[in-house]
Every structure is written in structure tokens, then in C-alpha cells.
ROROMAR-635982 format. One record per residue: residue number from 0; x, y, z of N, C-alpha, C in turn. Coordinates in Angstrom, 1 decimal. Layout:
N
<rec pos="NUM" n_xx="X" n_yy="Y" n_zz="Z" ca_xx="X" ca_yy="Y" ca_zz="Z" c_xx="X" c_yy="Y" c_zz="Z"/>
...
! end
This chain:
94
<rec pos="0" n_xx="126.1" n_yy="45.5" n_zz="105.9" ca_xx="126.0" ca_yy="44.6" ca_zz="107.1" c_xx="125.6" c_yy="43.2" c_zz="106.5"/>
<rec pos="1" n_xx="126.1" n_yy="42.1" n_zz="107.2" ca_xx="125.8" ca_yy="40.8" ca_zz="106.7" c_xx="124.5" c_yy="40.3" c_zz="107.3"/>
<rec pos="2" n_xx="124.0" n_yy="39.2" n_zz="106.8" ca_xx="122.7" ca_yy="38.7" ca_zz="107.2" c_xx="122.8" c_yy="38.1" c_zz="108.6"/>
<rec pos="3" n_xx="123.9" n_yy="37.7" n_zz="109.0" ca_xx="124.1" ca_yy="37.1" ca_zz="110.3" c_xx="124.3" c_yy="38.1" c_zz="111.4"/>
<rec pos="4" n_xx="124.8" n_yy="39.3" n_zz="111.1" ca_xx="125.1" ca_yy="40.3" ca_zz="112.1" c_xx="123.8" c_yy="40.8" c_zz="112.6"/>
<rec pos="5" n_xx="123.7" n_yy="41.2" n_zz="113.9" ca_xx="122.6" ca_yy="41.8" ca_zz="114.5" c_xx="122.8" c_yy="43.3" c_zz="114.6"/>
<rec pos="6" n_xx="121.7" n_yy="44.0" n_zz="114.3" ca_xx="121.8" ca_yy="45.5" ca_zz="114.5" c_xx="121.6" c_yy="45.9" c_zz="115.9"/>
<rec pos="7" n_xx="122.4" n_yy="46.8" n_zz="116.4" ca_xx="122.3" ca_yy="47.3" ca_zz="117.8" c_xx="122.2" c_yy="48.8" c_zz="117.7"/>
<rec pos="8" n_xx="121.3" n_yy="49.3" n_zz="118.6" ca_xx="121.2" ca_yy="50.7" ca_zz="118.7" c_xx="122.3" c_yy="51.2" c_zz="119.6"/>
<rec pos="9" n_xx="122.7" n_yy="52.4" n_zz="119.5" ca_xx="123.8" ca_yy="52.9" ca_zz="120.3" c_xx="123.5" c_yy="52.9" c_zz="121.8"/>
<rec pos="10" n_xx="122.3" n_yy="53.0" n_zz="122.2" ca_xx="122.0" ca_yy="53.0" ca_zz="123.7" c_xx="121.7" c_yy="51.6" c_zz="124.2"/>
<rec pos="11" n_xx="121.6" n_yy="50.6" n_zz="123.4" ca_xx="121.4" ca_yy="49.2" ca_zz="123.8" c_xx="122.6" c_yy="48.7" c_zz="124.5"/>
<rec pos="12" n_xx="122.4" n_yy="47.9" n_zz="125.6" ca_xx="123.6" ca_yy="47.4" ca_zz="126.3" c_xx="124.3" c_yy="46.3" c_zz="125.5"/>
<rec pos="13" n_xx="125.6" n_yy="46.1" n_zz="125.7" ca_xx="126.3" ca_yy="45.1" ca_zz="125.0" c_xx="126.0" c_yy="43.8" c_zz="125.6"/>
<rec pos="14" n_xx="125.5" n_yy="42.8" n_zz="124.8" ca_xx="125.2" ca_yy="41.5" ca_zz="125.4" c_xx="126.4" c_yy="40.8" c_zz="126.0"/>
<rec pos="15" n_xx="127.6" n_yy="41.0" n_zz="125.4" ca_xx="128.8" ca_yy="40.3" ca_zz="125.9" c_xx="129.2" c_yy="40.9" c_zz="127.3"/>
<rec pos="16" n_xx="128.8" n_yy="42.1" n_zz="127.6" ca_xx="129.2" ca_yy="42.7" ca_zz="128.9" c_xx="128.4" c_yy="42.1" c_zz="130.1"/>
<rec pos="17" n_xx="127.3" n_yy="41.5" n_zz="129.8" ca_xx="126.4" ca_yy="40.9" ca_zz="130.8" c_xx="125.5" c_yy="42.0" c_zz="131.5"/>
<rec pos="18" n_xx="125.6" n_yy="43.2" n_zz="131.0" ca_xx="124.7" ca_yy="44.3" ca_zz="131.5" c_xx="123.3" c_yy="44.0" c_zz="131.1"/>
<rec pos="19" n_xx="122.3" n_yy="44.3" n_zz="131.9" ca_xx="120.9" ca_yy="44.2" ca_zz="131.6" c_xx="120.3" c_yy="45.5" c_zz="131.2"/>
<rec pos="20" n_xx="119.3" n_yy="45.5" n_zz="130.3" ca_xx="118.7" ca_yy="46.7" ca_zz="129.9" c_xx="117.7" c_yy="47.2" c_zz="131.0"/>
<rec pos="21" n_xx="117.2" n_yy="46.3" n_zz="131.9" ca_xx="116.3" ca_yy="46.7" ca_zz="132.9" c_xx="117.1" c_yy="47.1" c_zz="134.2"/>
<rec pos="22" n_xx="116.6" n_yy="48.1" n_zz="134.8" ca_xx="117.3" ca_yy="48.4" ca_zz="136.1" c_xx="117.0" c_yy="47.4" c_zz="137.1"/>
<rec pos="23" n_xx="117.9" n_yy="47.2" n_zz="138.1" ca_xx="117.7" ca_yy="46.2" ca_zz="139.1" c_xx="116.6" c_yy="46.6" c_zz="140.0"/>
<rec pos="24" n_xx="115.7" n_yy="45.7" n_zz="140.2" ca_xx="114.5" ca_yy="45.9" ca_zz="141.1" c_xx="114.9" c_yy="45.6" c_zz="142.5"/>
<rec pos="25" n_xx="114.5" n_yy="46.3" n_zz="143.5" ca_xx="114.7" ca_yy="45.9" ca_zz="144.9" c_xx="113.9" c_yy="44.7" c_zz="145.2"/>
<rec pos="26" n_xx="114.5" n_yy="43.8" n_zz="146.0" ca_xx="113.8" ca_yy="42.6" ca_zz="146.3" c_xx="112.7" c_yy="42.8" c_zz="147.2"/>
<rec pos="27" n_xx="111.8" n_yy="41.8" n_zz="147.4" ca_xx="110.7" ca_yy="41.9" ca_zz="148.3" c_xx="111.2" c_yy="42.1" c_zz="149.7"/>
<rec pos="28" n_xx="110.3" n_yy="42.7" n_zz="150.5" ca_xx="110.7" ca_yy="43.0" ca_zz="151.9" c_xx="110.9" c_yy="41.6" c_zz="152.6"/>
<rec pos="29" n_xx="112.0" n_yy="41.5" n_zz="153.4" ca_xx="112.3" ca_yy="40.3" ca_zz="154.1" c_xx="111.3" c_yy="40.0" c_zz="155.2"/>
<rec pos="30" n_xx="110.8" n_yy="38.7" n_zz="155.2" ca_xx="109.9" ca_yy="38.3" ca_zz="156.2" c_xx="110.5" c_yy="38.2" c_zz="157.6"/>
<rec pos="31" n_xx="109.7" n_yy="38.2" n_zz="158.6" ca_xx="110.2" ca_yy="38.0" ca_zz="160.0" c_xx="110.6" c_yy="36.5" c_zz="160.2"/>
<rec pos="32" n_xx="111.2" n_yy="36.3" n_zz="161.3" ca_xx="111.6" ca_yy="34.9" ca_zz="161.6" c_xx="110.4" c_yy="34.0" c_zz="161.7"/>
<rec pos="33" n_xx="109.4" n_yy="34.4" n_zz="162.5" ca_xx="108.2" ca_yy="33.5" ca_zz="162.7" c_xx="107.4" c_yy="33.3" c_zz="161.4"/>
<rec pos="34" n_xx="107.4" n_yy="34.3" n_zz="160.5" ca_xx="106.7" ca_yy="34.2" ca_zz="159.2" c_xx="107.5" c_yy="33.2" c_zz="158.3"/>
<rec pos="35" n_xx="108.8" n_yy="33.2" n_zz="158.4" ca_xx="109.6" ca_yy="32.3" ca_zz="157.6" c_xx="109.4" c_yy="30.8" c_zz="158.1"/>
<rec pos="36" n_xx="109.3" n_yy="30.7" n_zz="159.4" ca_xx="109.1" ca_yy="29.4" ca_zz="160.0" c_xx="107.8" c_yy="28.8" c_zz="159.7"/>
<rec pos="37" n_xx="106.7" n_yy="29.7" n_zz="159.7" ca_xx="105.4" ca_yy="29.3" ca_zz="159.4" c_xx="105.3" c_yy="28.9" c_zz="157.9"/>
<rec pos="38" n_xx="106.0" n_yy="29.6" n_zz="157.0" ca_xx="106.0" ca_yy="29.3" ca_zz="155.6" c_xx="106.7" c_yy="28.0" c_zz="155.4"/>
<rec pos="39" n_xx="107.8" n_yy="27.7" n_zz="156.1" ca_xx="108.5" ca_yy="26.4" ca_zz="156.0" c_xx="107.6" c_yy="25.3" c_zz="156.4"/>
<rec pos="40" n_xx="106.9" n_yy="25.4" n_zz="157.5" ca_xx="106.0" ca_yy="24.4" ca_zz="158.0" c_xx="104.9" c_yy="24.1" c_zz="157.0"/>
<rec pos="41" n_xx="104.3" n_yy="25.2" n_zz="156.4" ca_xx="103.2" ca_yy="25.0" ca_zz="155.4" c_xx="103.7" c_yy="24.3" c_zz="154.2"/>
<rec pos="42" n_xx="104.9" n_yy="24.6" n_zz="153.8" ca_xx="105.5" ca_yy="23.9" ca_zz="152.6" c_xx="105.8" c_yy="22.5" c_zz="152.9"/>
<rec pos="43" n_xx="106.3" n_yy="22.2" n_zz="154.1" ca_xx="106.5" ca_yy="20.8" ca_zz="154.5" c_xx="105.2" c_yy="20.0" c_zz="154.5"/>
<rec pos="44" n_xx="104.2" n_yy="20.5" n_zz="155.1" ca_xx="102.9" ca_yy="19.8" ca_zz="155.1" c_xx="102.4" c_yy="19.6" c_zz="153.7"/>
<rec pos="45" n_xx="102.5" n_yy="20.6" n_zz="152.8" ca_xx="102.1" ca_yy="20.5" ca_zz="151.4" c_xx="102.8" c_yy="19.4" c_zz="150.7"/>
<rec pos="46" n_xx="104.1" n_yy="19.3" n_zz="151.0" ca_xx="104.9" ca_yy="18.2" ca_zz="150.3" c_xx="104.6" c_yy="16.8" c_zz="150.9"/>
<rec pos="47" n_xx="104.3" n_yy="16.8" n_zz="152.2" ca_xx="104.0" ca_yy="15.5" ca_zz="152.8" c_xx="102.6" c_yy="15.0" c_zz="152.3"/>
<rec pos="48" n_xx="101.7" n_yy="15.9" n_zz="151.9" ca_xx="100.5" ca_yy="15.4" ca_zz="151.3" c_xx="100.6" c_yy="14.8" c_zz="149.9"/>
<rec pos="49" n_xx="101.7" n_yy="15.1" n_zz="149.3" ca_xx="102.0" ca_yy="14.5" ca_zz="148.0" c_xx="102.6" c_yy="13.1" c_zz="148.1"/>
<rec pos="50" n_xx="103.1" n_yy="12.7" n_zz="149.2" ca_xx="103.8" ca_yy="11.4" ca_zz="149.4" c_xx="102.8" c_yy="10.3" c_zz="149.3"/>
<rec pos="51" n_xx="103.2" n_yy="9.2" n_zz="148.6" ca_xx="102.4" ca_yy="8.0" ca_zz="148.5" c_xx="102.9" c_yy="7.1" c_zz="149.6"/>
<rec pos="52" n_xx="102.1" n_yy="7.0" n_zz="150.7" ca_xx="102.5" ca_yy="6.2" ca_zz="151.8" c_xx="102.3" c_yy="4.7" c_zz="151.6"/>
<rec pos="53" n_xx="103.2" n_yy="3.8" n_zz="152.0" ca_xx="103.0" ca_yy="2.4" ca_zz="151.8" c_xx="101.9" c_yy="1.8" c_zz="152.7"/>
<rec pos="54" n_xx="101.3" n_yy="0.8" n_zz="152.2" ca_xx="100.3" ca_yy="0.1" ca_zz="153.0" c_xx="101.0" c_yy="-0.7" c_zz="154.2"/>
<rec pos="55" n_xx="100.2" n_yy="-1.1" n_zz="155.1" ca_xx="100.8" ca_yy="-1.9" ca_zz="156.2" c_xx="101.5" c_yy="-3.1" c_zz="155.7"/>
<rec pos="56" n_xx="100.9" n_yy="-3.8" n_zz="154.8" ca_xx="101.6" ca_yy="-5.0" ca_zz="154.2" c_xx="102.9" c_yy="-4.7" c_zz="153.5"/>
<rec pos="57" n_xx="102.9" n_yy="-3.6" n_zz="152.8" ca_xx="104.2" ca_yy="-3.2" ca_zz="152.1" c_xx="105.2" c_yy="-2.8" c_zz="153.1"/>
<rec pos="58" n_xx="104.8" n_yy="-2.1" n_zz="154.2" ca_xx="105.7" ca_yy="-1.7" ca_zz="155.2" c_xx="106.3" c_yy="-2.9" c_zz="155.9"/>
<rec pos="59" n_xx="105.5" n_yy="-3.9" n_zz="156.2" ca_xx="106.1" ca_yy="-5.1" ca_zz="156.9" c_xx="107.0" c_yy="-5.8" c_zz="156.0"/>
<rec pos="60" n_xx="106.6" n_yy="-5.9" n_zz="154.7" ca_xx="107.5" ca_yy="-6.6" ca_zz="153.7" c_xx="108.8" c_yy="-5.9" c_zz="153.6"/>
<rec pos="61" n_xx="108.8" n_yy="-4.6" n_zz="153.4" ca_xx="110.0" ca_yy="-3.8" ca_zz="153.2" c_xx="110.9" c_yy="-3.9" c_zz="154.5"/>
<rec pos="62" n_xx="110.3" n_yy="-3.9" n_zz="155.6" ca_xx="111.0" ca_yy="-4.0" ca_zz="156.9" c_xx="111.7" c_yy="-5.4" c_zz="157.0"/>
<rec pos="63" n_xx="111.0" n_yy="-6.4" n_zz="156.7" ca_xx="111.6" ca_yy="-7.7" ca_zz="156.7" c_xx="112.7" c_yy="-7.9" c_zz="155.7"/>
<rec pos="64" n_xx="112.6" n_yy="-7.3" n_zz="154.5" ca_xx="113.7" ca_yy="-7.4" ca_zz="153.5" c_xx="114.9" c_yy="-6.7" c_zz="154.0"/>
<rec pos="65" n_xx="114.7" n_yy="-5.5" n_zz="154.6" ca_xx="115.9" ca_yy="-4.8" ca_zz="155.2" c_xx="116.5" c_yy="-5.6" c_zz="156.3"/>
<rec pos="66" n_xx="115.8" n_yy="-6.1" n_zz="157.2" ca_xx="116.3" ca_yy="-6.9" ca_zz="158.3" c_xx="117.1" c_yy="-8.1" c_zz="157.8"/>
<rec pos="67" n_xx="116.5" n_yy="-8.9" n_zz="156.9" ca_xx="117.2" ca_yy="-10.0" ca_zz="156.3" c_xx="118.5" c_yy="-9.6" c_zz="155.7"/>
<rec pos="68" n_xx="118.5" n_yy="-8.5" n_zz="154.9" ca_xx="119.7" ca_yy="-8.0" ca_zz="154.2" c_xx="120.7" c_yy="-7.7" c_zz="155.3"/>
<rec pos="69" n_xx="120.4" n_yy="-7.0" n_zz="156.3" ca_xx="121.3" ca_yy="-6.6" ca_zz="157.4" c_xx="121.9" c_yy="-7.9" c_zz="158.0"/>
<rec pos="70" n_xx="121.1" n_yy="-8.9" n_zz="158.3" ca_xx="121.6" ca_yy="-10.1" ca_zz="158.9" c_xx="122.6" c_yy="-10.8" c_zz="158.0"/>
<rec pos="71" n_xx="122.3" n_yy="-10.9" n_zz="156.7" ca_xx="123.2" ca_yy="-11.5" ca_zz="155.7" c_xx="124.5" c_yy="-10.7" c_zz="155.7"/>
<rec pos="72" n_xx="124.5" n_yy="-9.4" n_zz="155.6" ca_xx="125.7" ca_yy="-8.6" ca_zz="155.6" c_xx="126.5" c_yy="-8.8" c_zz="156.9"/>
<rec pos="73" n_xx="125.8" n_yy="-8.9" n_zz="158.0" ca_xx="126.5" ca_yy="-9.1" ca_zz="159.3" c_xx="127.2" c_yy="-10.4" c_zz="159.3"/>
<rec pos="74" n_xx="126.5" n_yy="-11.5" n_zz="158.8" ca_xx="127.2" ca_yy="-12.8" ca_zz="158.7" c_xx="128.4" c_yy="-12.8" c_zz="157.8"/>
<rec pos="75" n_xx="128.3" n_yy="-12.1" n_zz="156.7" ca_xx="129.4" ca_yy="-12.0" ca_zz="155.7" c_xx="130.6" c_yy="-11.3" c_zz="156.4"/>
<rec pos="76" n_xx="130.3" n_yy="-10.2" n_zz="157.0" ca_xx="131.4" ca_yy="-9.4" ca_zz="157.7" c_xx="132.0" c_yy="-10.2" c_zz="158.8"/>
<rec pos="77" n_xx="131.2" n_yy="-10.9" n_zz="159.6" ca_xx="131.7" ca_yy="-11.8" ca_zz="160.7" c_xx="132.6" c_yy="-12.9" c_zz="160.1"/>
<rec pos="78" n_xx="132.2" n_yy="-13.5" n_zz="159.0" ca_xx="133.0" ca_yy="-14.6" ca_zz="158.5" c_xx="134.3" c_yy="-14.0" c_zz="157.9"/>
<rec pos="79" n_xx="134.3" n_yy="-12.9" n_zz="157.3" ca_xx="135.5" ca_yy="-12.3" ca_zz="156.7" c_xx="136.4" c_yy="-11.9" c_zz="157.9"/>
<rec pos="80" n_xx="135.9" n_yy="-11.3" n_zz="159.0" ca_xx="136.7" ca_yy="-10.9" ca_zz="160.1" c_xx="137.3" c_yy="-12.1" c_zz="160.8"/>
<rec pos="81" n_xx="136.6" n_yy="-13.2" n_zz="161.0" ca_xx="137.2" ca_yy="-14.4" ca_zz="161.5" c_xx="138.2" c_yy="-15.0" c_zz="160.6"/>
<rec pos="82" n_xx="138.0" n_yy="-15.0" n_zz="159.3" ca_xx="139.0" ca_yy="-15.5" ca_zz="158.4" c_xx="140.3" c_yy="-14.6" c_zz="158.4"/>
<rec pos="83" n_xx="140.2" n_yy="-13.3" n_zz="158.4" ca_xx="141.3" ca_yy="-12.5" ca_zz="158.5" c_xx="142.1" c_yy="-12.6" c_zz="159.8"/>
<rec pos="84" n_xx="141.3" n_yy="-12.8" n_zz="160.9" ca_xx="141.9" ca_yy="-13.0" ca_zz="162.2" c_xx="142.7" c_yy="-14.3" c_zz="162.3"/>
<rec pos="85" n_xx="142.2" n_yy="-15.4" n_zz="161.7" ca_xx="142.9" ca_yy="-16.6" ca_zz="161.7" c_xx="144.1" c_yy="-16.6" c_zz="160.8"/>
<rec pos="86" n_xx="144.0" n_yy="-15.9" n_zz="159.7" ca_xx="145.1" ca_yy="-15.8" ca_zz="158.7" c_xx="146.2" c_yy="-14.9" c_zz="159.4"/>
<rec pos="87" n_xx="145.8" n_yy="-13.9" n_zz="160.1" ca_xx="146.8" ca_yy="-13.1" ca_zz="160.8" c_xx="147.6" c_yy="-13.9" c_zz="161.9"/>
<rec pos="88" n_xx="146.8" n_yy="-14.7" n_zz="162.7" ca_xx="147.5" ca_yy="-15.6" ca_zz="163.7" c_xx="148.4" c_yy="-16.6" c_zz="163.0"/>
<rec pos="89" n_xx="147.9" n_yy="-17.1" n_zz="161.9" ca_xx="148.7" ca_yy="-18.1" ca_zz="161.2" c_xx="150.0" c_yy="-17.5" c_zz="160.6"/>
<rec pos="90" n_xx="149.9" n_yy="-16.3" n_zz="160.1" ca_xx="151.1" ca_yy="-15.6" ca_zz="159.5" c_xx="152.1" c_yy="-15.2" c_zz="160.5"/>
<rec pos="91" n_xx="151.6" n_yy="-14.5" n_zz="161.6" ca_xx="152.4" ca_yy="-13.9" ca_zz="162.6" c_xx="152.6" c_yy="-14.8" c_zz="163.8"/>
<rec pos="92" n_xx="151.9" n_yy="-15.9" n_zz="163.9" ca_xx="152.0" ca_yy="-16.7" ca_zz="165.0" c_xx="151.4" c_yy="-16.1" c_zz="166.3"/>
<rec pos="93" n_xx="150.7" n_yy="-16.9" n_zz="167.0" ca_xx="150.1" ca_yy="-16.2" ca_zz="168.1" c_xx="149.6" c_yy="-17.2" c_zz="169.1"/>
! end
């Protein structure tokens, strides 16, 4: 046998077949609907405790940045729309 070959006992499962040496364990008993909902709520609360919430100053600043950005994009889209409208009337007459 070569150094790179692995020795297998006759009763060992073939790794290429994907079979496992351990028998399949039955899964845990399924929880009821309300137990699953309660677990979900507990997990959500635990995750929300990890969140770093912004201060009031940061929140106001971020809100203003978003509003200014939205106004700029609205103005750009309005100008493009007016330009395309006038170009359409010029090309097709109206």
C-alpha cells in the first residue's frame, strides 16, 4: 500500500458514497405554535439589545441628509422629465 492511500476496514462506510458511520438521530420534539412565537420574540428582543442606537443629534443629522438627498434627486428627475418632454414636443410637434 502506498503512503498516500488510507486504510479502510471492511465495515467502515465508503466516504465517497456520502454514508455516515453514525445512525441518524431523531430530531428534537417540535415545539408548539405559541412556544415558537415566544422563542422568536425573545430572540428579537435579544438582538435589539445589541443594536447601537443613534443619539438624537445623529438622528436629526441623518434625517436631514436623507431629506436633502431626496430633494436633489427630485429636482434632477423633474429637470430630466421637463427636458425630455420639450424634446418630444420639438421632435414630434405639438
